[in-house]
N, C-alpha and C positions, 0 to 999 in steps of 0.2 A: 779867591785863591788863598791857599795857606802856604806858609814856609816853615819847615822843620829845621831849626838851627841846632847843629851838633857841635858843641864847643869843647875843645881839648885844652885843659889848663897848661900854662907854660910855667911849670914849677922848676926851680933849680935842679939840675941833674935829670930832668925828664927826658925820656927817649921818644923821638917821633921820626919815623922814616917817611919823609915826604914823597920820595920816588915810589915806594910801594903803595902808599895811599893813593897817589894820583894815577899810577899806571895799572894797579891791580884792584885795590879795594873799591874805589868809586865806580869804575866800569862794571865790576861785579854787582854793586848795588843797583846801578841802572839796568843791567841785564835782568836781574831778579824782579825788580819792581815793574819793568815793562812800561806800558802806556800810563800807568798810575803816576809815574814820575815824569812830569812835563820837562823839567830841566834841573840841573844842579849847578852850584857855584862853590868854589873853594877859595877861602882867604887864608893867607899865611900871615901870622902876626909878626910885625917888624918893630913896633915901638908902642909905648904907653902914651898917656895923655900929656905928660910933661917931658921936656927934654931930658934924655938919659934914662927915663923909665922903661923897663922891659915891657913887652906886650903881655897882656893878661892871659891871652890864649895863644897857643902855638899854632893852632888851626881852627877855623870855624867853617863848617860846611853847611850849605843851605840847600835843602831839598824842596822843590816847588811842586805842589800838587793842587788839583782843583778843590779838594775838600779833605777833611780829616778822614772821612770814610774811604776815600780813594787811597790816602796814605796807608791806612790800616789794612786795606785789602791788598795793597802791593807789598807792604813791608812785613806784615804779620806772619804769613806762611813761611817767610825766609828769615825771620828774626834770629833763630838759633845759628844759622850759617853766617849771617852778616855780623852778628855780635861776636860769634866765635872767632872771627878773623881779626878782631881788635888786637890781641897780643902779637900779631905779626907785624904791626907797625908802631905800637905805642905801649907804654906801661902806665898810661893815665886813664882814668875813668871819665868818659865824656859826660857833659851836662847837656840836656836836651830841652828845648823850648819850642812849642808850636805857636805860631803867630798868624793872625789874619793880616794879609797884605792889603794895606789901605791905599798906598800910592806906589807905583812902579813906573818911572818915566824912562827906564833903560835907555 
């Protein structure tokens, strides 16, 4: 299994509409990707590593797929629509990392 992590920087003055992201954007991603997207999780940053430090990321979303090929098959055809929706909820450019899930004890 792979996990695609989409991380939105938490910069001073950054805009992020959590309600839009959770209620519109992520359901649209799931609908477009269909069975290629097994499940997703969304984390809201609340603090950094030391007391009083701000979170490094405002939001981190995790898209779980069986393989990179499945992710590309599900996301690729809809990339313009999915990426085009970003300005509706943030003014930040997301960082993306694809990881192999070695342990998931959910």
